[in-house]
BANU-880708 format. One line per 2 residues: number of its first residue (from 0); for each residue x, y, z of C-alpha. Coordinates in steps of 0.001 Angstrom, whole numbers. Each point is the difference from the previous one (the first is absolute). Example, Ala and Ser with C-alpha at 12.3 -4.5 7.8 and 13.67 -1.06 7.14 Angstrom:
2
0) 12300:-4500:7800 | 1370:3440:-660
//
This chain:
95
0) 5037:-6583:6064 | -1359:3293:-1233
2) 1940:3139:771 | -1739:3311:-634
4) 1585:2728:-2113 | 725:2398:2894
6) 2081:-2695:1696 | 1670:-1264:-3197
8) 1658:3358:-615 | 1663:-250:3416
10) 1559:-3427:-693 | 3293:224:-1910
12) 200:-2512:-2836 | -3607:-1122:314
14) -1034:1399:-3369 | 2604:-2063:-1875
16) -985:-3189:1838 | -3667:664:-748
18) 731:563:-3712 | 1886:-3312:-247
20) -2840:-1898:1657 | -2597:1736:-2179
22) 1920:-913:-3174 | -144:-3685:881
24) -3677:67:1027 | -1078:2104:-2983
26) 1843:-2258:-2434 | -1457:-3159:1556
28) -3592:1259:-151 | 182:2061:-3186
30) -473:3361:1705 | 1226:2964:-2071
32) 3166:1596:1341 | -55:2874:597
34) -3596:102:1155 | -2382:2258:-1929
36) -403:3505:1473 | -3637:-793:870
38) 1154:-2788:2354 | 2530:2275:1692
40) -2695:2672:433 | -2384:-2531:1543
42) 2790:-1153:2334 | 514:3583:1213
44) -3741:471:513 | -88:-3271:1948
46) 2790:1324:2232 | -2058:3145:593
48) -2992:-2214:825 | 1999:-2100:2476
50) 1383:3152:1604 | -3448:1516:451
52) -2053:-3091:878 | 2428:-2172:1972
54) 2500:2349:1570 | -2297:2938:520
56) 3043:1944:-1089 | -658:3461:-1322
58) 3634:912:-693 | 717:1318:-3454
60) 1982:-2972:-1284 | 2084:1050:-2973
62) -825:-3273:-1784 | -3758:623:180
64) -35:3726:-657 | -3072:975:-1982
66) -1437:-3537:-96 | -3482:-744:1289
68) -520:-3209:1984 | -2083:-2625:-1770
70) -3664:-249:1099 | 404:-3500:1411
72) -166:-1772:3362 | 3164:-1788:1124
74) -193:-3207:2000 | 2755:-636:2507
76) 919:-3663:414 | 2355:-1795:2330
78) 3210:-1225:-1673 | -1353:-3576:-103
80) -3246:1044:-1672 | 1846:2273:-2446
82) 2319:-2856:-987 | -2888:-2415:-478
84) -1986:2516:-2082 | 3064:800:-2113
86) 692:-3664:-699 | -3659:-704:-777
88) -13:2780:-2570 | 3388:-1032:-1384
90) -1194:-3541:-668 | -3285:1300:-1385
92) 1911:2094:-2543 | 2498:-2757:-763
94) -2748:-2563:-573
//
């Protein structure tokens, strides 16, 4: 389950749980920890994109301040389709 940054900051203890899970996943798949600053920046811009394109939210979210949304179209899938697409891509990457 994905939890967006604005909600994460409202959940006590979530950050520590997320860090523990990330450590295990990053180690298993050889992802650098911590992530490079360019990845974090892209993540923030993606949040700004989701805010603008999906939520039609024009609030000045602190987490997105000064970041332009990416010039992309976002597809919205049902949970079943999203799961299937995720697993297809996972197995494609894993070989």
